[in-house]
C-alpha positions in Angstrom: -0.3 -13.3 -30.5 -4.1 -13.7 -30.8 -5.4 -16.9 -29.3 -9.0 -16.3 -30.4 -10.2 -14.3 -33.5 -12.9 -14.4 -36.2 -11.7 -14.7 -39.8 -13.5 -15.6 -43.0 -16.6 -17.0 -41.3 -14.7 -19.1 -38.8 -13.6 -18.9 -35.2 -9.8 -19.4 -35.0 -8.3 -20.8 -31.8 -4.6 -21.4 -31.0 -4.4 -24.9 -29.5 -2.8 -24.0 -26.2 -2.5 -27.6 -25.1 0.2 -28.1 -27.8 2.4 -25.0 -27.0 5.2 -24.3 -26.8 6.6 -27.1 -29.0 3.8 -27.2 -31.6 1.8 -24.2 -33.0 -1.6 -25.2 -34.3 -4.6 -23.0 -35.2 -8.0 -24.8 -35.2 -11.0 -23.5 -37.1 -14.6 -23.7 -35.7 -18.1 -23.1 -36.9 -20.0 -25.4 -34.6 -20.9 -24.1 -31.2 -20.7 -27.6 -29.7 -17.1 -27.9 -30.7 -16.4 -24.4 -29.4 -17.8 -25.5 -26.0 -15.5 -28.6 -26.1 -12.5 -26.4 -26.9 -13.2 -24.3 -23.7 -13.7 -27.5 -21.6 -10.5 -29.1 -23.0 -8.5 -25.9 -22.5 -7.6 -25.5 -26.1 -8.5 -21.9 -25.2 -8.1 -20.8 -21.6 -7.7 -17.7 -19.5 -10.8 -15.9 -18.3 -11.0 -13.0 -20.9 -10.2 -15.4 -23.8 -12.9 -17.8 -22.6 -15.4 -14.9 -22.5 -14.5 -13.8 -26.1 -14.8 -17.4 -27.3 -18.2 -17.9 -25.6 -19.5 -14.8 -27.3 -18.6 -16.2 -30.7 -20.0 -19.5 -29.6 -23.4 -17.9 -29.2 -23.2 -16.3 -32.6 -22.4 -19.6 -34.3 -25.3 -21.2 -32.5 -27.6 -18.5 -33.9 -26.1 -19.0 -37.3 -27.0 -22.7 -37.2 -30.6 -22.2 -36.2 -31.4 -19.0 -38.1 -33.8 -20.7 -40.5 -35.9 -22.3 -37.8 -39.3 -20.7 -36.9 -38.9 -17.9 -34.4 -40.2 -19.9 -31.3 -37.9 -22.8 -32.1 -35.0 -20.5 -32.7 -35.3 -18.8 -29.3 -35.6 -22.2 -27.6 -32.5 -23.4 -29.3 -30.6 -20.3 -28.3 -31.4 -21.1 -24.7 -29.8 -24.5 -25.2 -26.8 -23.0 -26.9 -26.2 -20.5 -24.0 -26.7 -23.2 -21.4 -24.2 -25.5 -23.1 -21.5 -22.8 -23.3 -22.2 -21.8 -19.7 -21.6 -25.4 -18.5 -18.0 -25.6 -19.8 -16.1 -24.0 -16.9 -17.6 -22.8 -13.6 -15.0 -20.4 -12.1 -14.1 -17.8 -14.8 -16.8 -15.1 -14.5 -16.0 -13.7 -18.0 -17.6 -16.7 -19.5 -21.0 -15.9 -17.9 -20.5 -12.2 -18.4 -20.1 -12.7 -22.2 -23.0 -15.1 -22.4 -25.3 -12.8 -20.5 -24.3 -9.9 -22.8 -25.2 -12.0 -25.8 -28.5 -13.0 -24.2 -29.3 -9.4 -23.6 -28.8 -8.7 -27.3 -31.2 -11.6 -28.1 -33.8 -10.3 -25.7 -33.6 -6.7 -27.0 -34.1 -7.8 -30.6 -36.8 -10.5 -30.3 -39.0 -8.5 -32.7 -36.4 -9.0 -35.5 -36.1 -11.9 -37.9 -33.5 -14.5 -36.7 -31.5 -13.9 -39.9 -31.1 -10.2 -38.9 -30.4 -11.1 -35.3 -27.5 -13.3 -36.4 -25.7 -10.3 -37.8 -26.4 -8.3 -34.7 -24.9 -11.1 -32.6 -21.8 -11.3 -34.8 -21.3 -7.6 -34.3 -21.6 -8.0 -30.5 -19.1 -10.8 -30.4 -16.7 -8.7 -32.5 -17.3 -5.9 -30.1 -16.5 -8.1 -27.0 -13.3 -9.1 -28.7 -12.2 -5.6 -29.6 -13.1 -4.2 -26.2 -11.0 -6.9 -24.5 -7.9 -5.9 -26.5 -8.4 -2.2 -25.6 -9.1 -3.0 -21.9 -5.8 -5.0 -21.8 -3.9 -2.0 -23.3 -5.5 0.3 -20.7 -4.7 -2.0 -17.9 -1.1 -2.2 -19.0 -0.8 1.5 -19.0 -2.2 1.9 -15.5 -0.2 -1.1 -14.1 3.1 0.0 -15.6 3.1 3.0 -13.4 3.4 0.7 -10.4 6.6 -0.9 -11.8 9.9 0.7 -11.0 13.0 0.8 -13.2 15.0 -2.4 -12.9 12.2 -4.4 -11.0 12.1 -8.1 -11.2 8.4 -9.3 -11.2 7.1 -12.7 -10.3 4.0 -14.0 -12.2 2.0 -17.1 -11.8 0.1 -19.1 -14.5 -0.4 -17.3 -17.8 -2.3 -14.0 -17.9 -0.8 -12.9 -21.2 -1.9 -12.5 -24.7 -2.8 -16.2 -24.8 -5.3 -15.7 -21.9 -7.0 -12.7 -23.6 -7.9 -11.5 -27.1 -4.4 -9.9 -27.3 -1.7 -8.3 -25.1 -2.7 -9.7 -21.7 -3.7 -8.7 -18.2 -0.8 -9.4 -15.9 1.6 -9.8 -18.8 0.0 -6.7 -20.3 1.3 -4.8 -17.3 4.7 -6.4 -17.7 4.7 -5.7 -21.5 3.8 -2.0 -20.9 6.6 -1.6 -18.4 9.0 -3.2 -20.8 7.8 -1.0 -23.7 8.3 2.0 -21.4 12.0 1.2 -21.1 11.9 0.2 -17.4 14.5 -2.6 -17.9 12.4 -5.2 -16.0 12.9 -8.9 -15.8 10.5 -11.7 -14.8 10.4 -14.9 -12.8 7.7 -17.2 -14.1 6.3 -20.0 -11.9 5.8 -23.1 -13.9 2.3 -23.4 -12.5 1.6 -27.0 -11.8 -0.2 -29.2 -12.7 -1.1 -27.9 -16.1 2.2 -25.9 -16.5 0.8 -22.7 -18.0 3.7 -20.7 -16.7 6.3 -23.1 -18.2 4.5 -23.7 -21.5 2.8 -20.4 -22.1 4.2 -17.5 -20.1 7.8 -18.3 -20.7 7.0 -18.8 -24.4 5.3 -15.4 -24.7 7.9 -13.4 -22.8 10.8 -15.1 -24.6 9.1 -14.3 -27.9 8.8 -10.6 -26.9 12.4 -10.4 -25.8 11.5 -9.7 -22.2 14.1 -11.4 -19.8 12.4 -14.3 -18.1 13.6 -17.0 -15.8 11.4 -20.1 -15.3 11.2 -21.6 -11.7 9.2 -24.3 -10.1 6.3 -23.2 -8.0 8.0 -24.2 -4.7 11.0 -22.0 -5.4 9.1 -18.7 -5.2 9.5 -18.2 -1.4 13.3 -18.8 -1.6 13.6 -16.3 -4.4 11.8 -13.7 -2.3 13.9 -14.5 0.7 17.0 -13.7 -1.3 15.6 -10.4 -2.4 15.4 -11.4 -6.0 11.7 -10.4 -6.4 10.4 -6.8 -6.2 6.7 -7.4 -6.9 4.1 -9.9 -8.0 1.6 -9.4 -10.8 -1.0 -12.1 -11.5 -4.3 -12.2 -13.4 -7.7 -13.3 -12.1 -10.6 -15.5 -13.1 -13.2 -14.0 -10.7 -13.0 -11.1 -8.2 -15.6 -10.7 -5.5 -17.0 -7.3 -4.5 -14.8 -7.4 -1.4 -11.6 -7.9 -3.3 -11.2 -11.6 -2.8 -9.6 -13.1 -6.0 -9.9 -16.5 -7.6 -6.9 -17.3 -9.8 -5.0 -20.4 -10.8 -4.2 -22.8 -8.0 -1.0 -21.7 -6.3 -1.8 -18.0 -6.3 -2.9 -18.0 -2.7 0.5 -19.5 -1.7 2.4 -16.8 -3.6 0.2 -14.1 -2.0 1.0 -15.4 1.5 4.7 -15.5 0.7 4.7 -12.0 -0.8 3.0 -10.6 2.3 5.5 -12.4 4.6 8.4 -10.8 2.7 6.8 -7.3 2.4 6.5 -7.6 -1.4 3.6 -5.9 -3.2 1.0 -8.3 -4.7 -0.9 -6.9 -7.7 -3.9 -8.4 -9.5 -4.6 -7.3 -13.1 -8.0 -8.0 -14.5 -10.7 -6.2 -16.5 -13.9 -5.1 -14.8 -15.7 -8.0 -16.7 -13.8 -10.3 -14.2 -15.4 -8.6 -11.2 -18.5 -10.3 -9.9 -20.3 -7.4 -8.3 -23.1 -9.6 -7.0 -20.7 -11.8 -5.1 -19.9 -10.6 -1.6 -16.8 -12.6 -0.9 -14.6 -15.3 -2.3 -16.3 -17.9 -0.1 -19.1 -18.0 -2.7 -16.8 -18.8 -5.6 -17.2 -22.2 -7.1 -13.8 -23.9 -7.6 -13.5 -26.1 -10.6 -12.2 -29.6 -10.0 -10.3 -31.0 -13.0 -9.3 -34.5 -14.1 -6.7 -35.9 -11.8 -4.8 -37.2 -14.7 -3.3 -33.7 -14.9 -1.5 -34.6 -11.7 -0.7 -38.3 -12.3 0.7 -37.7 -15.8 3.0 -35.1 -17.4 3.1 -35.1 -21.2 1.3 -38.4 -21.2 3.9 -40.1 -19.0 2.6 -41.5 -15.7 4.5 -40.1 -12.6 2.2 -41.2 -9.8 1.4 -44.8 -8.5 -1.8 -46.4 -9.6 -4.6 -46.0 -7.2 -3.2 -43.1 -5.2 -5.8 -40.6 -3.9 -5.6 -37.2 -5.7 -7.4 -33.9 -5.7 -7.1 -31.3 -8.5 -8.7 -28.0 -7.8 -7.9 -25.7 -10.7 -8.2 -22.4 -8.7 -7.7 -21.0 -5.2 -9.0 -17.8 -3.6 -6.6 -15.2 -2.3 -8.2 -13.0 0.5 -8.3 -9.3 -0.2 -6.1 -8.6 2.8 -3.2 -10.1 0.8 -3.7 -7.9 -2.2 -1.9 -4.6 -2.5 -4.0 -3.3 -5.4 -6.2 -4.4 -8.3 -5.3 -3.1 -11.7 -8.3 -2.6 -14.1 -8.9 -0.8 -17.4 -10.5 2.0 -15.3 -7.5 2.5 -13.1 -5.8 1.1 -10.1 -8.1 0.1 -7.2 -6.8 0.2 -3.6 -8.3 -0.9 -0.3 -10.9 -0.7 1.2 -12.1 -2.9 -1.7 -15.6 -3.4 -0.4 -16.0 0.4 -0.9 -13.9 1.1 -3.9 -14.8 -2.0 -6.1 -18.5 -1.2 -6.2 -17.7 2.3 -7.4 -16.4 0.7 -10.7 -19.8 -0.5 -11.5 -21.0 3.0 -12.0 -18.1 3.6 -14.5 -18.9 0.6 -16.8 
């Protein structure tokens, strides 16, 4: 299940706003439309957003390749700025754009037509590397899962949130493939319902036993001893181990700690913001409150009621048992062990 891929000169994106009832693949060649697809959450999930942004830079270069060199490079700055403005919290977006910008800077002596091909190769590399990182994360994370465990996950950190396989669901998939006879509780993840629409859809398609619950049922399931561990993804990890993830993750982490349940975060090193000292510095995206007042286009809240809709929250590092990366499992103290990963990248 590949939500983002390059094929026959076009960027293909599964429209995740239509799942699980309708499966549509859109085709893109215009970087502006790619930026809109990120903003509108046709593609979502930090790694998938990063891959998409990489291709967005490529298509921008393709559009302006016949311009004089000075104009071409000015236009590329505009392309990168537009893509960077789409969503503020997921660090993979900025990581991928900076990587593409570094390629542009390193090849300024080349003709734009040649640079376009180099940028396409780099975008393809970002996509391929993401798939491999998820496989490696799955392998490392599966070792933390015991036979017969029931895992709670929040939001969607599966194949649909990456180039393929997934981060948190990659760990779950790897444990399932290893024959560990696991099962999953999936929070519905209000207000955008990624758990209900996407995670349940993915796991069911893979034949992994999954039970969908509302977000406010998680604590009660823990109280009854029905949950053995929590595995979630991340949109940004600070160097001290604070984790930004879909809104509601903080609540799950507090509940897990209160019940003595391990709380694992699975994310590639591209999700780590090594320059950010703590989660206090993370910008939290505020989304359209219509996501709260309406479900499936049907109004459920009274007209004029005050609403807030932060898309993410930040879980303090003290609530996280371990962080699973493609380089291995990182344990506390995070402020010492996370910076060590930078030397391995």
